C-alpha positions as CSV (number, residue, x, y, z in Angstrom):
1,M,156.3,251.4,106.1
2,T,157.9,251.3,109.2
3,Y,155.8,248.0,110.5
4,F,156.4,246.5,106.9
5,Y,160.5,246.9,107.2
6,A,159.8,245.8,110.9
7,V,158.5,242.5,109.4
8,V,160.7,242.2,106.8
9,I,163.7,242.7,109.3
10,C,163.2,240.7,112.0
11,F,162.1,237.9,109.4
12,I,165.6,237.8,107.8
13,S,167.2,238.1,111.3
14,S,165.3,235.2,112.0
15,L,165.7,233.2,108.9
16,I,169.3,233.6,109.6
17,L,169.4,232.9,113.2
18,T,167.3,229.5,113.4
19,P,170.0,226.9,111.6
20,F,172.8,228.1,114.3
21,V,170.1,227.8,117.1
22,K,169.5,224.3,115.7
23,K,172.9,223.3,115.9
24,L,172.9,224.9,119.4
25,A,170.8,223.0,120.6
26,F,172.0,219.5,119.4
27,R,175.4,220.6,120.9
28,I,173.9,221.1,124.4
29,G,171.6,218.7,124.6
30,A,168.8,220.5,124.0
31,V,166.2,218.1,122.3
32,D,163.1,216.5,122.3
33,H,162.9,213.4,122.5
34,P,159.6,211.0,121.3
35,N,157.2,208.9,123.1
36,K,153.9,207.8,123.7
37,R,152.3,211.3,124.3
38,K,154.6,213.0,120.8
39,V,153.6,213.4,117.6
40,H,157.0,213.2,116.1
41,N,159.4,210.1,115.9
42,K,162.8,211.0,116.3
43,I,165.2,213.1,118.3
44,M,164.2,217.1,117.6
45,P,165.9,220.0,118.6
46,R,164.0,222.1,121.2
47,L,165.3,225.8,121.3
48,G,164.1,227.6,118.7
49,G,162.4,230.6,120.7
50,L,165.8,231.2,121.1
51,A,165.8,232.9,117.2
52,I,162.7,234.4,117.6
53,F,163.4,235.9,121.0
54,T,166.9,237.5,119.6
55,S,165.4,238.1,116.5
56,F,162.8,240.2,118.1
57,L,165.6,241.8,120.0
58,I,167.7,242.9,116.7
59,G,164.2,244.1,115.7
60,V,163.8,246.1,118.9
61,L,167.2,247.7,119.2
62,I,166.7,248.9,115.2
63,F,163.5,250.1,115.8
64,N,163.6,251.4,119.3
65,P,159.9,251.0,120.3
66,D,159.2,253.4,123.0
67,G,156.4,252.5,125.5
68,E,155.3,253.4,129.0
69,F,155.3,249.9,130.1
70,E,158.2,249.1,128.1
71,L,161.1,248.0,130.5
72,P,158.7,245.6,133.0
73,I,157.6,244.1,130.0
74,A,161.5,243.7,128.5
75,V,161.9,242.2,132.2
76,G,159.6,239.6,132.4
77,A,160.3,238.5,128.9
78,L,164.1,237.7,129.9
79,L,162.9,235.9,133.1
80,I,160.5,233.8,130.4
81,M,163.4,233.2,128.1
82,A,165.6,232.4,131.2
83,I,163.6,229.9,132.8
84,G,162.5,228.3,129.0
85,I,165.9,227.8,127.8
86,V,166.5,225.8,131.0
87,D,163.2,223.8,130.7
88,D,164.7,222.8,127.1
89,K,167.7,221.8,128.3
90,Y,166.8,220.1,131.5
91,Q,163.1,219.4,131.3
92,L,162.0,221.4,134.3
93,A,158.7,220.5,136.5
94,A,155.9,222.7,136.0
95,R,155.8,225.0,139.3
96,Y,159.4,226.1,138.6
97,K,157.7,227.6,135.1
98,F,154.8,228.6,136.8
99,I,156.8,230.4,139.6
100,V,158.5,231.9,137.1
101,Q,155.7,233.2,134.6
102,L,154.0,234.3,138.1
103,V,156.9,237.0,138.9
104,A,156.8,238.1,135.4
105,A,153.1,239.2,135.5
106,I,153.8,240.2,138.7
107,I,156.0,242.7,137.7
108,V,154.2,244.0,134.7
109,V,150.7,244.3,137.1
110,L,153.2,246.4,139.3
111,S,154.2,248.8,136.7
112,G,150.4,249.5,136.6
113,L,149.4,247.7,133.6
114,E,146.2,246.1,134.6
115,I,142.6,244.7,133.4
116,T,140.2,247.2,135.7
117,Y,137.4,247.3,134.1
118,I,134.8,245.6,131.4
119,N,132.5,247.5,129.4
120,L,129.5,245.8,129.2
121,P,125.5,246.9,127.3
122,L,123.9,250.0,127.4
123,G,126.7,251.5,129.2
124,H,127.5,249.4,132.5
125,V,130.9,248.9,133.5
126,I,131.7,246.3,135.7
127,E,135.0,247.9,138.0
128,F,137.3,245.1,139.4
129,G,138.8,246.9,141.9
130,Y,141.0,245.3,144.3
131,F,140.6,242.2,141.6
132,S,141.9,244.1,139.2
133,I,145.6,242.6,140.1
134,P,144.9,238.7,140.5
135,I,142.5,239.1,137.0
136,T,145.3,240.7,135.7
137,I,148.1,238.2,136.6
138,L,145.6,235.3,135.8
139,W,145.2,236.3,132.5
140,I,149.2,236.8,131.4
141,V,150.1,233.6,133.2
142,G,147.0,232.1,131.8
143,I,147.9,233.1,127.9
144,T,151.4,232.3,128.4
145,N,150.7,228.2,129.3
146,A,147.7,228.4,126.6
147,I,150.0,229.1,123.5
148,N,152.8,226.7,125.5
149,L,149.8,224.2,125.5
150,I,148.9,224.0,121.8
151,D,152.4,223.7,120.7
152,G,152.3,219.8,119.8
153,L,152.4,219.9,116.1
154,D,154.8,221.5,113.7
155,G,154.0,224.8,113.3
156,L,150.9,225.3,115.3
157,A,151.6,227.2,118.5
158,G,153.6,229.6,116.1
159,G,151.2,229.9,113.1
160,V,148.1,230.7,115.8
161,S,150.5,233.1,117.3
162,T,150.9,234.6,114.3
163,I,147.5,235.0,113.3
164,A,146.8,236.3,117.0
165,L,149.4,239.3,116.3
166,I,148.2,240.1,112.9
167,T,145.0,241.1,114.8
168,I,146.3,242.7,117.6
169,G,148.9,244.9,115.5
170,G,145.9,245.2,112.7
171,L,143.7,247.1,115.4
172,A,146.9,249.0,117.4
173,I,147.2,250.8,114.3
174,S,143.5,251.5,113.7
175,L,143.3,252.5,117.5
176,G,146.3,255.1,117.6
177,D,148.8,252.8,119.5
178,P,152.5,252.5,117.5
179,F,154.1,250.6,120.6
180,V,151.6,247.8,120.8
181,A,151.8,247.8,116.8
182,L,155.1,247.7,116.2
183,I,155.8,245.3,119.0
184,S,153.3,243.1,117.1
185,F,154.8,243.3,113.6
186,L,158.4,242.9,115.1
187,L,157.5,239.7,116.5
188,I,155.2,238.3,113.2
189,G,158.8,238.9,111.1
190,S,160.3,236.8,113.9
191,T,158.0,234.2,114.2
192,L,157.4,233.8,110.6
193,G,160.8,233.5,109.8
194,F,161.2,230.4,112.4
195,L,158.1,228.8,110.9
196,V,160.0,228.7,107.7
197,F,162.1,225.8,109.7
198,N,159.0,224.6,112.1
199,F,156.0,223.9,109.7
200,Y,155.3,220.4,109.2
201,P,158.0,218.5,108.4
202,A,159.6,220.5,111.5
203,K,163.2,220.7,111.4
204,I,163.4,222.4,114.9
205,F,160.7,222.8,117.6
206,M,160.2,226.4,119.9
207,G,160.1,224.6,122.6
208,D,159.1,226.5,126.1
209,T,161.3,229.0,125.4
210,G,159.2,230.1,121.9
211,A,156.5,229.0,123.2
212,M,156.1,230.6,126.4
213,F,157.9,233.9,125.3
214,L,155.0,234.5,122.5
215,G,152.2,233.7,125.0
216,Y,153.5,236.2,127.5
217,M,154.0,239.1,125.2
218,I,150.5,238.2,123.5
219,G,148.6,238.0,127.0
220,V,150.7,241.6,127.3
221,L,149.9,243.0,124.3
222,S,146.6,241.9,124.2
223,I,145.6,244.1,127.5
224,L,147.7,246.7,126.7
225,G,146.2,247.5,123.3
226,F,142.6,247.1,124.4
227,K,142.7,248.8,127.6
228,N,141.2,251.5,126.6
229,A,138.7,250.1,124.2
230,T,134.8,251.0,124.7
231,L,132.9,248.4,123.8
232,F,133.3,244.6,125.3
233,S,137.0,245.8,125.9
234,L,137.9,242.1,127.0
235,I,135.7,240.0,124.6
236,V,138.2,241.5,121.9
237,P,141.3,239.9,123.6
238,I,139.5,236.4,124.1
239,A,137.8,236.3,120.6
240,I,141.3,236.7,119.4
241,L,143.0,234.2,121.8
242,G,139.8,231.9,121.0
243,V,141.4,228.4,120.2
244,P,143.7,228.5,122.6
245,I,141.9,229.5,125.4
246,L,139.1,227.1,124.7
247,D,141.7,224.3,124.7
248,T,143.1,225.8,127.8
249,L,139.8,225.6,129.7
250,L,138.5,222.0,128.4
251,A,142.0,220.4,129.3
252,I,141.1,222.3,132.8
253,V,137.8,220.5,133.2
254,R,139.2,217.4,131.5
255,R,141.8,216.9,134.4
256,V,139.5,218.0,137.0
257,V,136.7,215.9,136.0
258,H,139.3,212.6,135.8
259,K,141.1,214.0,139.1
260,K,144.5,214.4,137.9
261,P,146.9,217.8,138.5
262,L,146.1,220.3,136.3
263,Y,149.9,220.2,134.6
264,S,149.9,216.9,133.8
265,P,150.4,216.2,130.4
266,D,147.7,214.2,127.8
267,K,146.5,213.4,124.4
268,M,143.1,215.2,124.2
269,H,143.9,218.5,122.9
270,L,142.4,219.7,119.9
271,H,144.7,219.1,117.7
272,H,145.2,215.2,119.0
273,C,141.4,215.0,118.4
274,L,141.6,216.1,114.7
275,L,144.5,213.6,114.2
276,N,142.4,211.2,115.8
277,L,139.5,211.9,113.7
278,G,141.5,211.0,110.5
279,F,143.3,214.3,109.4
280,G,147.2,214.2,108.9
281,H,149.6,216.0,110.2
282,R,149.6,219.2,108.0
283,Q,145.3,219.2,107.4
284,T,145.1,219.6,111.2
285,V,147.5,222.7,111.4
286,I,145.6,224.5,108.6
287,L,141.9,223.8,109.8
288,I,143.4,225.2,113.7
289,Y,144.8,228.2,111.5
290,S,141.4,228.6,109.7
291,I,139.7,228.5,113.1
292,S,142.2,231.0,114.6
293,A,141.3,233.5,111.9
294,L,137.7,233.0,111.8
295,F,138.2,234.3,115.9
296,S,140.5,237.0,114.6
297,I,137.6,238.5,112.1
298,A,135.1,237.6,115.0
299,A,137.0,239.9,117.1
300,I,137.6,243.1,114.1
301,I,133.8,242.8,114.0
302,F,133.4,243.3,118.0
303,N,135.5,245.9,118.0
304,Q,133.5,248.1,115.0
305,S,130.4,247.1,115.8
306,T,127.5,248.9,117.8
307,M,126.0,246.7,120.5
308,W,123.2,244.8,118.9
309,G,125.8,243.7,116.5
310,T,128.5,242.9,118.8
311,T,125.6,240.5,120.2
312,I,124.6,238.7,116.7
313,T,128.0,238.3,115.8
314,F,128.8,236.7,119.5
315,F,126.1,234.1,118.6
316,A,127.0,233.5,114.7
317,M,130.3,232.7,115.6
318,A,129.5,230.1,118.5
319,I,127.0,228.9,115.6
320,L,129.5,228.8,112.9
321,V,132.3,227.2,115.0
322,E,129.7,224.5,116.3
323,L,129.0,223.4,112.9
324,M,132.7,223.2,111.8
325,I,132.6,221.2,114.4
326,E,130.2,218.5,113.5
327,L,131.3,218.7,110.1
328,T,134.5,217.7,110.6
329,G,133.0,214.7,112.8
330,I,130.8,213.8,110.3
331,V,133.4,214.0,107.2
332,S,135.9,211.7,109.3
333,H,133.2,209.3,110.1
334,N,132.3,208.7,106.8
335,Y,135.5,209.3,104.9
336,R,138.2,207.9,107.7
337,P,139.4,205.0,105.4
338,L,140.1,207.3,102.7
339,L,141.9,210.0,104.5
340,N,144.2,207.1,106.2
341,L,144.8,205.6,103.0
342,I,145.9,208.9,101.7
343,N,148.0,210.0,104.7
344,R,149.8,206.3,104.6
345,R,150.7,207.2,100.6
346,R,151.5,210.8,101.7
347,Q,154.1,209.1,104.4
């Protein structure tokens, strides 16, 4: 029941705080102006992540989760929040955010939290040795930016993050890790309360404040929760975060191919492509939620399966996702005029 109360209290706190944060965002000028890359067509308040963080903090003070890495995680989260708030107000260059993300990740790693090895079939183990530190830093910074990159539609980043956190929290309970489970459920309640105002049509955006905070916390929790997993330890968090990881990797490849800076924005992310295929805003978000849920189910199966069961599930998952993508293209091609007509009538 502790986890249930954690979700409820943080949900109510976020529900109460978000309207006040919305007013604050307008007052200090932390707003998002529409442009050719953005989907929205009116000025929107950012800074919604402050409501998520504050309600999460209320939950932490009430339930007092006790873990080995509590202090370094908190310090890193405060740094991420600080740079996020400044960015939501002043639109900082990407390199400044990256530096702070790097510092936050280093603080956690120096406390002793590292990805030290990966288990392979037939009992083989790859020890990372000295590479464990850069690999862990890369993971935390990468996931922080991956959640930030998919924050392009109303409710998308919050929903995908919630699905990932539900999976991490549930698996943490099964693995006997109450600290990771409690932190996960506190974040779930805080994010769900904010989603009431952020789902399409959104009244407020979470901004980099929320996207980077959720990405940072998910990146850290995904290491902390599965660092002692006995089979395919790194595959479980990779599967849980399949959608943002794939979207980020494709963005990197796309920018390298077109010889553009890695931090340069574009309009070719997964959600943009689905919109271009003719799907509506809400349809696109729900479709990506569904794909994220499939990856999470695969992660649960990975955690419970034998070597052969995991291998079969991995290939079945890859085929299923490919079929979904192909089906999406076929449906859009054949019924695009109908989808466009429906969308126009809804608007």
